[in-house]
C-alpha positions in Angstrom: 72.4 139.6 110.0 74.2 137.1 111.6 78.0 137.5 112.7 80.8 139.2 111.2 82.2 137.2 108.1 85.7 138.8 108.5 87.8 136.0 109.0 88.2 135.2 112.8 85.9 137.9 114.0 82.9 136.7 116.1 81.1 140.0 116.5 77.5 140.4 115.2 77.3 141.9 111.8 75.8 145.3 111.9 76.4 146.5 108.5 77.6 145.1 105.0 80.7 145.6 102.4 79.8 144.7 99.2 77.2 142.3 100.2 79.3 141.0 103.4 78.3 141.0 106.5 80.6 142.9 109.1 80.7 144.0 112.2 80.9 148.0 112.4 84.7 148.1 113.1 85.8 145.8 110.1 83.0 147.8 107.8 84.3 151.0 108.6 88.0 149.6 108.2 87.6 148.4 104.9 85.8 151.7 103.7 88.9 153.7 105.1 91.2 151.2 103.4 89.3 151.7 100.1 89.5 155.6 100.3 93.2 155.1 100.6 93.4 152.6 97.8 91.6 154.6 95.4 93.6 157.5 96.2 96.4 155.8 95.0 96.8 154.5 91.4 98.8 151.1 92.6 96.8 148.0 91.7 98.8 145.9 94.5 96.0 144.8 96.2 97.8 142.7 98.8 99.5 145.6 100.1 97.3 148.4 100.0 94.0 146.4 100.4 94.8 143.5 102.9 91.8 143.5 104.7 89.6 143.7 101.6 91.6 140.4 100.3 90.2 138.4 103.4 86.5 139.0 102.3 87.2 139.1 98.4 86.2 135.5 97.6 82.9 136.3 99.4 82.1 139.2 96.7 80.4 138.1 93.9 81.7 140.3 91.8 84.8 140.2 92.8 87.8 139.6 90.2 89.1 136.8 93.5 85.5 135.0 93.4 85.5 134.7 89.8 89.1 133.2 89.9 90.0 135.6 87.2 93.2 136.8 90.0 94.7 135.2 92.7 95.7 136.3 96.2 
């Protein structure tokens, strides 16, 4: 893996989230955000998943990358 794909991050990627290379900090933060989001039934991505929204366009199966929704 090369560098973390989170916007503005220059750390080395150590893990992936939905096939997106991320540093450990961003991967852990997005995993935690995901757990919090799915514990809440609200579909408001921008409010509940701001970190995920920043990489959603890079995830092949994301509705954002398929242009089914816009953020």
